C-alpha positions in Angstrom: 59.4 71.7 105.1 55.6 71.1 104.7 55.1 74.3 102.8 58.0 73.6 100.4 56.8 70.1 100.1 53.2 71.5 99.1 54.9 73.9 96.8 56.9 71.5 94.8 53.6 69.1 94.7 51.7 72.2 93.0 54.5 73.1 90.9 54.9 69.5 89.8 51.2 69.1 89.0 51.2 72.6 87.0 54.2 71.2 85.2 52.5 68.1 84.1 49.3 69.7 83.2 50.9 72.5 81.4 51.8 71.3 77.7 47.8 71.0 77.4 47.4 74.8 77.4 50.6 75.9 76.3 54.0 75.4 74.4 56.6 74.1 76.8 60.4 73.6 75.9 60.7 69.7 76.2 64.3 70.2 77.5 62.9 72.6 80.5 60.0 70.3 81.2 62.4 67.1 81.6 64.8 69.0 84.1 61.9 70.8 86.1 59.6 67.5 86.4 62.8 64.9 87.2 64.3 67.6 89.7 60.5 68.3 91.5 59.5 64.8 91.7 62.9 63.5 93.5 62.2 66.3 95.6 58.6 65.6 96.3 60.3 61.7 96.5 62.5 62.2 99.0 60.5 64.5 101.4 57.7 61.8 101.6 60.2 59.3 102.5 61.3 61.2 106.3 59.0 59.5 108.7 59.3 58.2 112.5 60.4 54.8 110.7 62.6 54.0 107.9 61.3 53.1 104.5 59.8 49.7 104.6 62.0 47.6 102.1 65.8 47.9 102.7 68.1 46.9 100.1 71.5 45.0 100.9 74.8 45.1 99.3 74.0 41.9 98.0 70.8 43.1 96.3 72.7 45.7 94.8 75.3 43.8 93.5 72.8 41.4 91.6 70.7 44.1 90.7 72.2 45.1 87.3 72.2 41.7 86.2 68.8 40.9 87.2 67.6 44.3 85.2 69.9 43.2 82.1 68.0 39.8 82.5 64.9 41.5 82.4 65.6 44.3 79.5 66.8 41.1 77.2 63.6 39.4 78.0 61.3 42.2 77.4 63.4 42.9 74.1 63.1 39.1 72.9 59.3 39.0 73.8 58.6 42.1 71.3 60.9 40.6 68.8 59.1 37.2 68.8 55.9 37.8 69.8 53.3 40.3 68.3 53.9 43.9 70.1 49.9 44.5 70.6 49.6 41.1 72.6 52.5 41.7 74.9 51.8 45.1 75.3 48.1 44.2 76.1 49.4 41.8 78.9 51.6 44.8 80.2 49.0 46.8 80.5 46.9 44.6 82.7 49.8 44.4 85.0 50.3 48.2 85.0 46.3 48.7 85.2 46.7 47.0 89.0 50.0 48.3 89.7 48.7 51.9 88.7 45.7 51.6 91.2 48.1 50.5 94.3 50.6 53.5 93.0 47.9 56.5 92.7 46.0 55.3 95.9 49.1 55.4 97.9 50.3 58.6 96.7 46.7 60.2 97.4 46.5 58.7 100.3 47.7 61.3 102.6 46.1 64.1 101.1 42.7 62.1 101.2 43.0 60.6 104.8 42.7 63.3 107.1 39.4 64.0 106.0 37.8 60.7 106.6 37.1 59.1 110.0 40.0 58.3 112.3 38.7 54.7 112.5 38.6 54.3 108.5 42.6 55.1 108.9 43.8 52.9 111.9 41.0 49.7 111.7 43.0 47.2 109.2 40.9 44.6 107.1 42.2 41.6 106.4 41.1 39.6 103.4 42.5 36.1 102.3 42.6 35.0 98.7 40.3 32.8 97.5 41.8 29.4 96.8 45.0 30.5 98.3 43.8 31.1 102.1 47.5 31.4 103.3 47.9 34.7 101.4 46.2 37.6 103.3 46.0 41.2 102.3 45.8 44.0 104.9 44.0 47.5 104.0 42.1 50.1 105.4 39.0 52.0 104.5 40.9 55.1 103.9 42.9 52.9 101.2 40.0 51.6 99.5 38.6 54.9 99.2 42.1 56.4 97.4 42.0 53.5 95.2 38.2 54.4 93.8 39.7 57.9 91.8 43.0 55.3 90.8 40.5 53.1 89.4 39.1 55.2 87.0 42.0 56.8 86.3 43.6 53.7 85.1 40.7 52.5 83.3 41.3 56.1 81.2 45.1 55.3 80.9 44.4 51.6 79.6 41.6 53.0 77.0 43.2 56.3 75.5 46.9 55.5 76.2 47.3 59.5 76.4 50.5 60.9 77.1 49.2 62.9 80.4 48.0 59.7 81.7 51.4 57.6 81.3 52.8 60.2 83.0 50.9 60.9 86.0 50.8 57.3 86.9 55.3 57.2 86.3 55.2 60.0 88.6 53.0 57.9 90.8 55.7 54.8 90.3 58.4 57.4 91.2 57.7 59.2 94.1 56.4 55.9 95.4 59.3 54.2 94.8 61.7 57.0 95.9 59.4 57.2 99.1 59.2 53.5 100.1 62.6 51.9 98.9 65.7 52.4 101.1 69.5 51.7 100.5 70.0 51.3 104.0 73.8 52.8 103.7 75.7 54.8 101.6 77.9 52.3 101.0 75.0 50.3 99.3 73.8 53.2 97.5 77.5 53.6 95.9 77.2 50.1 94.9 74.0 50.3 93.2 74.6 53.3 91.3 78.2 52.1 90.1 76.4 49.1 88.8 73.8 50.8 87.3 76.3 53.9 85.8 77.8 50.3 83.6 74.3 48.6 83.1 73.3 52.3 81.4 76.3 52.6 79.4 76.6 49.3 78.1 72.9 48.6 77.3 72.1 52.5 75.5 75.8 52.6 73.7 76.6 49.1 72.6 73.4 47.7 71.6 69.9 48.5 70.5 68.5 46.8 73.1 67.5 49.6 75.7 66.0 52.4 73.2 64.1 49.4 71.3 62.3 48.6 74.6 62.1 52.0 75.7 59.8 52.9 71.7 58.3 49.4 71.8 57.2 49.3 75.6 53.5 50.9 75.5 53.5 51.3 79.2 54.2 54.4 81.8 57.7 53.0 82.6 59.3 56.6 80.9 57.7 60.0 81.1 56.9 61.5 77.7 57.2 65.4 76.9 55.1 66.7 74.2 57.6 68.4 71.1 57.2 70.6 68.0 58.5 67.7 65.8 56.6 65.9 64.1 59.1 63.2 63.3 59.8 63.1 67.0 56.9 63.9 69.1 57.7 63.3 72.3 61.1 62.9 74.5 61.4 60.3 76.7 62.8 60.0 80.5 63.3 56.9 81.6 61.5 56.3 85.3 64.8 54.5 86.4 66.8 57.6 85.9 64.5 59.1 88.7 63.8 56.3 91.1 67.4 55.0 91.3 69.2 58.3 92.1 66.0 59.6 94.0 66.5 56.8 96.4 70.2 58.0 97.1 69.4 61.4 97.4 66.2 60.9 99.8 69.0 58.7 101.9 71.2 61.8 102.3 68.1 64.0 103.4 67.4 61.1 105.8 70.9 61.0 107.2 70.5 65.0 107.7 67.3 64.8 109.4 68.9 61.5 111.8 71.6 64.2 112.9 68.8 66.5 113.4 70.9 69.1 111.3 70.1 71.0 108.1 69.9 69.6 105.1 73.5 69.9 104.4 74.1 66.5 102.4 70.8 66.7 100.8 71.1 70.3 99.2 74.5 68.5 97.7 73.0 65.7 96.4 70.0 66.9 95.2 72.2 70.0 93.2 74.6 67.0 91.8 71.4 65.3 90.4 69.9 68.5 89.2 73.5 69.3 87.3 73.4 65.4 85.7 69.9 65.6 84.3 71.0 68.9 82.8 74.1 67.6 81.2 72.3 64.6 79.8 70.3 67.1 78.0 73.3 69.1 76.9 74.7 66.1 75.5 71.6 64.2 73.6 70.8 67.8 72.2 74.6 68.6 71.3 74.8 64.9 69.4 71.0 64.3 68.4 71.3 60.8 70.2 69.9 58.9 72.7 71.8 59.1 75.9 72.3 56.8 78.9 71.5 59.9 81.7 73.0 57.5 84.8 76.3 58.0 82.9 75.9 61.9 83.9 73.7 61.8 86.9 75.7 58.9 89.2 79.2 60.8 89.0 77.3 64.0 89.8 75.2 63.1 92.7 78.0 60.8 94.3 80.7 63.8 93.2 78.9 66.6 95.0 78.0 64.7 98.2 81.9 62.9 98.5 83.2 66.8 97.8 81.2 68.2 100.7 81.9 65.5 103.1 85.1 65.5 102.2 85.3 69.2 102.9 83.6 68.8 105.9 85.7 66.4 107.5 82.6 64.1 107.5 83.5 61.1 105.5 83.5 58.5 108.4 80.2 59.2 110.1 78.5 59.1 106.6 79.9 55.9 105.7 79.1 54.4 109.0 76.1 55.6 108.7 73.0 52.6 109.2 69.7 53.4 108.6 68.5 50.2 110.4 70.0 51.4 113.2 69.0 54.8 113.4 66.7 56.2 116.2 63.0 57.5 115.6 63.0 61.2 115.8 61.5 62.8 118.5 58.9 65.6 118.0 61.1 67.9 119.0 63.7 66.8 116.3 61.2 66.8 113.4 60.8 70.4 114.1 64.4 70.8 113.6 64.4 68.6 110.1 66.4 70.1 107.2 64.6 72.7 105.7 64.9 74.8 102.4 64.1 78.4 102.0 60.4 79.4 101.2 
């Protein structure tokens, strides 16, 4: 697993930087970047303990409505306030968020070169005037935040598409790594709700496309094109993170049973097929497409078909990550592996 994960990280980094030096077909770039990001995030989510943030059925059912309210609020802000003012406020917000996401993404690679105490001894800091609010961090996290700070300063000053993409990838990887659906039932509820959400806001209103074009922040990945009228192709981070946490759950389900990555492979292939379908339809109609319209059915469909074929529907539906025992060291050696 380590070798495959390392290769995926290198491939993702190379693909992200490639458009600076060579012409890369944006369609292929979208597909490979989305798939590699999901792959990296999924394997980073495999830990002795389940991800820290778990979604309940109630949260999953409310999520599309909360997302709709936020999307509509942003649309109205851009409609009635200065676009530059709104983006300036959002830049400050994403400056802080970007430092946190980048430092968390870089931390595993940095901390192995630092003293052990720097990784383990936590420092508690109380917010001035709000002493009840405390923040815990380690010296290793401070070190990891230093390159994140300078990188976010570059993003805020230049708004270069590469800076946007690196921050967006960090958000995606951290989202997939840290968030847990808890069960496949919750995942199905969330994906079904966002399936309808995506279709409604893209096909029946101008809101989604308008916000995506006006929102000058790393909530989308930008892929350079040769078209002067349309210099970038875009992919929303939600089209990576939301299906990604479902695919990651399938991987951790395989790990919990100490079996080869059966269902992860199915869900991951389903995701790749969904992204490819999105690109095909988008180019066919020359119009923006709700990616979840294609990704949700393929991810759930491939996984469902596989577990029905294996006769393990009951085991899949009864899986509850909060009740999953911590794998032993021997179990970790038997984690799902893909061929190098």
